[in-house]
C-alpha positions in Angstrom: 179.2 145.5 97.0 179.4 143.0 99.9 177.4 143.8 103.0 178.3 142.1 106.3 176.2 142.0 109.4 178.2 141.5 112.5 176.7 141.1 115.9 179.0 142.4 118.7 178.2 142.2 122.4 179.4 145.7 123.4 178.6 145.4 127.1 181.3 147.4 128.7 182.8 148.8 125.5 182.5 152.4 124.4 181.0 153.0 121.0 184.1 154.8 119.8 186.1 151.6 120.4 183.5 149.6 118.5 183.6 152.1 115.6 187.4 151.6 115.4 186.9 147.8 115.3 184.4 148.2 112.5 186.8 150.3 110.5 189.5 147.7 111.0 187.1 144.9 109.9 186.3 146.8 106.7 190.0 146.8 105.8 190.4 143.1 106.7 187.3 142.0 104.8 188.0 144.0 101.7 191.7 144.9 101.7 191.8 146.2 98.1 188.9 148.5 98.5 187.9 149.0 102.1 185.3 151.6 101.3 183.3 148.9 99.4 182.8 146.8 102.5 179.7 148.0 104.3 179.2 146.7 107.8 176.0 147.3 109.6 176.2 147.4 113.3 173.4 145.8 115.3 173.0 146.5 119.0 170.9 143.8 120.6 168.9 144.6 123.7 170.1 143.4 127.0 168.4 140.1 128.0 166.2 140.3 131.1 167.9 139.2 134.2 165.4 139.4 137.1 162.8 136.7 137.5 160.0 139.2 137.0 161.6 140.7 133.9 162.1 137.1 132.5 158.5 136.3 133.2 157.3 139.5 131.6 159.4 138.9 128.5 158.2 135.3 128.2 154.5 136.4 128.5 155.0 139.1 125.9 156.0 136.4 123.4 153.1 134.1 124.4 150.9 134.8 121.4 153.8 134.1 118.8 156.0 131.7 120.7 153.8 129.7 123.1 156.3 126.9 123.6 159.1 129.3 124.4 156.9 131.2 126.9 155.9 128.0 128.5 159.5 126.8 128.7 160.6 130.0 130.4 157.8 129.8 132.9 158.7 126.2 133.7 162.4 127.2 134.1 161.4 129.9 136.5 159.3 127.4 138.5 162.1 125.0 138.6 164.6 127.7 139.8 162.2 128.5 142.6 161.7 124.9 143.5 165.4 124.4 143.7 165.7 127.5 145.9 163.0 126.1 148.2 164.6 122.7 148.3 168.0 124.2 149.2 166.8 126.5 151.9 168.5 125.9 155.3 166.4 123.8 157.6 165.7 126.7 160.0 164.1 128.7 157.1 162.1 125.9 155.6 159.0 126.6 157.7 159.4 130.4 157.7 158.0 133.3 155.7 160.6 133.1 152.9 159.6 129.4 152.2 156.0 130.4 152.1 156.7 133.3 149.6 158.7 130.9 147.4 156.0 128.3 147.5 153.3 130.8 146.6 155.3 131.9 143.6 155.7 128.3 142.5 152.0 127.6 142.9 151.1 130.7 140.9 153.5 129.7 138.1 152.1 126.1 138.1 148.5 127.4 137.9 149.2 129.1 134.5 147.2 127.1 132.0 148.8 127.4 128.6 146.2 125.4 126.8 143.0 127.1 127.7 143.7 130.8 127.5 144.7 133.3 124.8 146.5 135.7 127.1 148.4 134.8 130.2 148.0 136.9 133.3 151.0 136.9 135.7 149.4 139.3 138.3 149.3 136.5 140.8 153.0 135.8 140.6 155.0 137.6 143.2 158.6 136.7 143.3 160.2 136.9 146.7 163.3 138.9 147.3 166.5 137.2 148.2 166.4 138.3 151.8 
């Protein structure tokens, strides 16, 4: 018996529609005996979208994937730096610029080489407005 693992991003799809697609795939993959094709459906978790969720996800993988965690922290820092660099001139010396700079500084102060567990309690991402 052949087993297939198919990953489907079902964002916005109802499970009943996905079930119909799976049944159709069974017939297409094993047309003579569709019941012999077993397809396991895997629902992957939604990736984190906010900066704080991304930081939390990166730090949760720190002990097993240090390089990945460090890369995500650096990507967050670079995003904030780009945001700061692109602030309109009238906002560059205001509260928002200070909040962004504080978050950048907190991310830069994370020392990936000398600690076992990272602490992100000093990182406060500013809101958009």
